[in-house]
Every structure is written in structure tokens, then in C-alpha cells.
C-alpha positions as CSV (number, residue, x, y, z in Angstrom):
1,M,27.4,-86.2,-23.2
2,R,23.7,-85.3,-23.2
3,I,21.1,-87.9,-22.2
4,Q,17.5,-87.0,-23.0
5,F,14.4,-88.8,-21.9
6,K,10.6,-88.7,-22.0
7,E,8.8,-91.3,-20.0
8,K,5.1,-91.9,-19.2
9,F,3.9,-93.5,-16.0
10,H,0.5,-94.3,-14.4
11,L,1.6,-92.5,-11.3
12,T,1.2,-89.0,-9.9
13,G,3.9,-86.3,-10.1
14,E,4.1,-86.5,-6.4
15,E,5.0,-90.2,-6.4
16,I,7.9,-89.6,-8.9
17,F,9.0,-86.2,-7.5
18,Q,9.9,-87.9,-4.1
19,Y,13.0,-89.4,-5.9
20,F,14.3,-86.0,-7.0
21,T,13.9,-83.9,-3.9
22,T,17.7,-84.0,-3.3
23,P,20.5,-85.9,-5.1
24,K,20.6,-88.1,-2.0
25,A,17.0,-89.2,-2.9
26,W,18.3,-90.4,-6.3
27,T,19.7,-93.5,-4.6
28,L,16.2,-94.6,-3.7
29,L,15.3,-94.7,-7.4
30,Y,18.6,-95.9,-8.9
31,G,19.9,-98.1,-6.1
32,L,23.4,-96.6,-6.3
33,P,26.0,-98.4,-4.2
34,G,27.6,-97.1,-1.1
35,N,26.8,-94.3,1.3
36,V,25.9,-90.8,0.2
37,K,28.0,-88.0,1.8
38,E,26.6,-84.6,2.5
39,Y,29.0,-81.8,1.8
40,G,26.7,-78.9,3.0
41,N,25.0,-76.1,1.0
42,G,22.9,-78.8,-0.7
43,W,25.9,-80.7,-2.2
44,Y,25.9,-84.5,-2.0
45,A,28.6,-87.0,-3.1
46,I,26.8,-90.0,-4.6
47,P,28.9,-93.1,-5.3
48,L,28.6,-94.7,-8.7
49,K,29.2,-98.4,-9.4
50,N,32.4,-99.0,-11.4
51,F,33.5,-95.4,-11.1
52,P,36.3,-94.2,-8.8
53,F,34.8,-90.7,-8.4
54,P,31.4,-90.0,-6.9
55,L,28.9,-87.8,-8.6
56,V,28.9,-84.5,-6.6
57,A,25.6,-82.8,-7.2
58,R,23.0,-80.3,-5.8
59,N,19.6,-79.2,-6.8
60,L,19.4,-75.6,-7.9
61,I,15.7,-75.3,-8.4
62,C,13.1,-77.6,-6.9
63,I,9.4,-77.0,-7.6
64,P,7.4,-79.8,-6.1
65,N,5.7,-82.1,-8.6
66,E,6.7,-79.8,-11.5
67,Y,10.4,-79.2,-12.0
68,V,13.9,-79.9,-10.7
69,K,17.2,-78.6,-12.0
70,W,20.6,-79.8,-10.7
71,E,24.3,-79.2,-11.3
72,F,27.5,-81.2,-10.9
73,K,31.0,-80.3,-9.6
74,G,34.3,-81.9,-8.8
75,F,35.4,-84.6,-11.3
76,W,32.1,-84.2,-13.2
77,K,30.7,-81.0,-14.6
78,G,27.3,-80.4,-16.1
79,E,23.6,-80.0,-15.3
80,G,20.3,-81.7,-15.7
81,E,16.6,-81.0,-15.4
82,I,13.4,-82.9,-15.2
83,R,9.8,-81.7,-15.7
84,F,6.5,-83.4,-14.8
85,F,3.5,-83.1,-17.0
86,D,0.1,-84.4,-16.0
87,N,-1.7,-86.4,-18.6
88,Q,-5.0,-88.4,-18.6
89,D,-3.3,-91.6,-17.6
90,G,-0.8,-90.2,-15.0
91,V,2.4,-88.2,-15.6
92,T,5.0,-87.7,-18.3
93,V,8.5,-87.1,-17.1
94,E,10.7,-85.2,-19.5
95,G,14.2,-83.9,-19.2
96,Y,17.9,-84.2,-19.8
97,E,21.2,-84.7,-18.2
98,K,24.4,-83.1,-19.6
99,I,27.5,-84.4,-17.9
100,S,31.2,-84.6,-18.8
101,V,34.5,-85.2,-17.2
102,R,35.9,-81.8,-16.2
103,W,39.6,-82.3,-16.9
104,L,39.5,-84.0,-20.2
105,F,38.6,-80.9,-22.2
106,C,38.4,-81.7,-25.9
107,L,39.0,-85.4,-25.3
108,S,35.9,-85.6,-23.0
109,P,33.4,-86.3,-25.9
110,F,35.4,-89.2,-27.2
111,F,35.9,-90.6,-23.7
112,E,32.2,-90.2,-22.8
113,K,31.0,-91.9,-26.0
114,R,33.4,-94.8,-25.6
115,F,33.3,-95.4,-21.9
116,L,30.6,-93.5,-20.0
117,E,27.4,-92.9,-22.1
118,R,26.2,-96.5,-22.0
119,Q,26.6,-96.7,-18.2
120,F,24.8,-93.4,-17.6
121,I,22.0,-94.4,-19.8
122,H,21.8,-97.7,-17.9
123,I,21.6,-95.8,-14.6
124,W,18.7,-93.8,-15.8
125,E,17.0,-97.0,-17.2
126,L,17.3,-98.7,-13.8
127,G,15.2,-95.8,-12.4
128,W,12.7,-95.9,-15.2
129,Q,12.3,-99.7,-14.8
130,R,11.6,-99.3,-11.1
131,L,9.0,-96.6,-11.8
132,R,7.4,-98.8,-14.6
133,K,7.0,-101.6,-12.0
134,K,5.5,-99.3,-9.5
135,S,3.3,-97.9,-12.2
136,Q,2.2,-101.4,-13.2
137,R,1.3,-102.2,-9.6
138,H,-0.6,-98.9,-9.4
139,S,-2.7,-99.6,-12.5
140,D,-3.4,-103.2,-11.5
141,A,-4.8,-102.1,-8.1
């Protein structure tokens, strides 16, 4: 499955980038349950609510306040990236995440659409909601 997004916030790239410095930092944005395990070489196992297998990910490229690219391994396979574009009101965050179940091969698209896509979109939306609230507080100040 591929999830694409383009969100605008009244925040700086630096304020948003802090949540993408490592996969471990994602939990600060999305509020994922459980403890993150560090596997070394930049790999982290991030527990997912209602999933028996953690999301094992690492950042491949990390340019502060501009760009982050990551990859998955283990049960999941895929990649994602996020870019930060300054605009007159703050920053636009644009990117995608492509993720699938490694061992389902040709059945993976059906399984993803039926059981996973909505939950992964919800995880991203939790993060966007937190940033919108922070953005609102920032613009009210």
C-alpha cells in the first residue's frame, strides 16, 4: 500500500523535523504503544497497536528540516520519505509511505487494502492532528 500526504502547518520545519530524526522519535508524534527496541545500525523496532509484529525501520537519509527517507525490514517491507517546504505561513510537509507485508507476495495488496490501509492512515492522521493542535497554539500566541 502507498499512503501519500501533503499537510500545511503554522510551524517551522525544525519543529516538525524533531519527530522524524529517528524511527524512535516517531513515537513522540504518533503515541505508539509499548517500548521501542534499538537493534543497532540505526534500526528500531516500534510496536504498533493491534499488530503482533513491530515496525522495524531505520532512516537512510536525514537532512535536518528538509528531507528524511526511511526503510522497513522484517515482517514489513517498504520505504517512505518526507520533505519540508517553507511557505509564507509556516511549512508544508509532503511525502509518502509505501509498506507491505513481506511474506504475502501477490496476496499482500488484497490483505493491505482490507485490513491494514485504514489503520496506517489512522496512525499518520494521529500525528497530523497533534501537529495541527501545536500549530493552532503557535498561531494563537
